[in-house]
N, C-alpha and C positions, 0 to 999 in steps of 0.2 A: 419762429415766429408764426402767427395765421395770417392769411390774406386781410388784408388793411392794417397792420402792424401788431397784432394784439398779441400778445402771449399765449399758446400755445398750453388750456389747460390739460392735465392728467387724468386719465381715464380712469374710471372705476377698477378697482382690481376684480375679477374675474368671479369672482366669491361673493361680490356683492349686487344683489339686483335688486334696485329699487324703483317702486311704483309709483304711480302717481297716487295712489290711496295712502300709502307711508307719506306723504309729502304733506296731503292733506292731513292725514293725522297729526302729526308734528307741528304745523302751523299754526291748528288749533288749542292744542295741547299747550306749545308751549306760551301763545299769545294770552292765553287764560292765565296764565302764569305773572307773564308782561303785565297784566291789567291789575292784578292785586299785588304786583311789587310797592312797596311805596317808595321808592325811588324812582322806577321805572313808568308805573303809572300814572301817574299826574302829568309825565311829559308826552306819550303815548296820546293820554285822552285829551289833553291839549291841541294836541295835530291834527286825531283823527274826529273826533266829535262823537256823532251818531251815526259816523260812515264807516264802521269796522264791518260788516259785511264783504263791501267791497273792497277795502283795504285788506281784507282775508286772502279774498280773491285774487288779489296782486301779488299779495307773499306769495300764494300756491305757485302761480306762474313763473314770480322769479324764483323759487327753489327749485321746479321744473326745468330753467331754461339752465340755471347752475347744476342740477344733479342730473339731468337726462340730454342735456342737450338739447332741448325740443325746440329752440326759440319761440316758446309761448312769450316771453318777457320784454315788451320793450318800453323804456324808463330809465330813470337818470336817478340813480339811487343817492351820488354826492350829492345833485342838487336838492334833493328832497330835504337830505340829515342838514345843509347846509342850512336850509333856511327855519330849522327849530331851535326858540330860543329855551335857553337853560340846560342846554345838552353839553356837558365835559367828558374831558375823557375815562375818567374813571364809572359811566354807564358802560360806554363799551366793555368792560370787564365785569360785570354786573349783569348785563346783556350775555354776555358768553359764560357766564357762569348757570344762569336760568337755560340757556339753549343747551348745553352738554348737559345738564340732567335731564331736562326732556328727552334726547336723544337716548340716554343710558335705560330713561324709564321706559321707551317704545320698541328699542331694539335692540337686535345683537349685536355684542362686540364691535366685528368687521361695519356691519354699518351704521351703524353712531359714530364711530371712528370716519370714516367717510366723511358724514354730513360735520362733524366738528372740527373735520382738517380744513373743509372749504369756508365753514361760518369763522374759523379765526384766521383765514386770507383775508376773507370781505372785513369784520375789523379790523386788523391792522391798514388794510387799505384805505379804507374809512377814514380811523381814528388816525394817520396821515395826512393824509388830504387834508382834511380838517382841523387839524389842530398842530402838525407840524410841518407847516410849511415853511420854506426858506422866505426870509426880508426879499423883497423886491431890488431886482439891481441896480445900478443906474441907470439914468436914462438916456438913450442918444440926442444929442444937441444939433 
């Protein structure tokens, strides 16, 4: 465990060197695909509207924090997804399929796999938190 109670994230393999330029390329490529996707595009468009440039910059910071441990992102992805109307568990599978395809389009296998592993963990965590919550326990009287 890291200070503050968080689980320690595994370091990237020594052979994988990820850069901010790669992160920017992935975010731009992937979200262009998301915007064209018939199931994901409308959900993202409803949530983001005309603010795509700002959203893409936030996502670059998010992935920098995830992959490079840069500390560039300060936000709450869980709460942001909690507020999305029409979000379903199946959309996480569609998101992952597009993400994995984008990684494989852009990067050598080891680099793609490093992004994919992190994305799968993030998606699993969000899906569990949003859709697989336990019912509330009995209230204390």
